N, C-alpha and C positions, 0 to 999 in steps of 0.2 A: 389458531392451530395449536393442538396439544401434542407434545412429543414426550414419549416415555423415555427413560434412560437409554441412550445410544452411545455406543463406542465405535469410533471410526479410527482404525489404525492408520499410521503414517503411510504404509505400503498401499492403502486404498485411496489415498489423496491424489487427485490429478495434478500433474506438474507440466506447466507450459514454459517454453522459451520464447520471450517476445523481443524481437529485434526492434530497436528504435522505438520503444514503447511510447505512445502518444507524442511522437516526434522527438523523443529523447535520444541519448547516445548508448550504444552497446547493446548487450543482450541481458535483459532482466529475467531471472528465473522466478516464476510465480507458482508457489504450492497452494492449491485450493483447499482449505480445511473443510469446506462444505460447499455444496452446490446451491445456487439461488433458490431452487425449488424446495430445499431443505430448511430454509430460514424465513420466518415471517418478518416483514419490515426491514429485511437485510438483503442487499443485493451482492455484497462481496464480504468474504471473511477469508483472508489468505496471508501468506508470508511472502514477501518480495525480497530477493537478494539482488542488489544492484552492485555490479562489479566496480573496481576502482576506475575513475574517470567516466563512469556510466551515469545515466540519468533517466528520469521519467519526465517527459516534456509537460509544458504548461497545459492545464485542462481545468474546466470549472465544474461546480457542483450545484445544480439547480434542482430544487425539490428533494434534496438529500444532503447528508453531512458525512464527510470522510474523516476517519481518525487513523493517524499514523502513530504507532508506538514504536520508537526506535529500540531494537534489541541489541544491535551491535554496530560498531563503526561510528564515523563522523561524516557530516555532510552539510550542505547548504540547502535550505528550503526557501523558495520564493513564494511568499503567501500574499496574494493580492498586491503584488508589486514590490513588497518589502523583503529584502534578504536577511536571513538569520541563520547562524551556525547552530547545528543540532548534533546531539550525541546520545549515547546509551541512557535509556530512561525518560527521555523527552517525549512529549506527545504534541502532535500537530493536528488541529481541528480546523476543518474547512467546510463551510456550507453557506447557505443563503445566497447562492449565485457567485460567490467568491472563487478565484482561481488560484492554483498553485502548481509548483514544479519542485522536483528535488534532484539533487546530484550528489554523488559520492566524492568527497574530497580527500578520502583516506587511501591507504595502501592495502586495506583488506575490504571484503565485501561490506556493504551497508545493508543490514538485515532489518526489515521492518514488518510488523504486523499491521495489516491494513483492513479496516472494516468500513463499509459503506452502508449507513442507515437511511432508508427512504422516509420521506415525510408522510 
C-alpha cells in the first residue's frame, strides 16, 4: 500500500465510548486516529483515555503485537500475570500470545496511544 501525504484533522477522527472495555471497569474513550482500512499491517492506532479507577480488562494478542505509550497519568499494567506500575513516557509491548490488562491508579485520566501491528 502506497499512501501519499495525508492529513486527518482531529475533528475527522471517530470517537467511541466503550463501557467495561474487554471486561474492565468504567467508560474508556477511544479516539481512532485512522481506520483499519487506511493502515497496512496495523489493526489499531488510537488514543485511549481511561478514567480514574477505570480499566481495560485482560486480553491476549495472538499473531499481533500491541504497543501502549503512556502519554499522561499513572496506572498498573498486568502483563502476562506480572503487575508493574507505569507512568508518562513508559511503553508496554505485548505480543506472541501474551495477555495484559491496564488500570488507572491516579486521580486524572490515564491517556495512552495504542497501536496494534499484525504479524
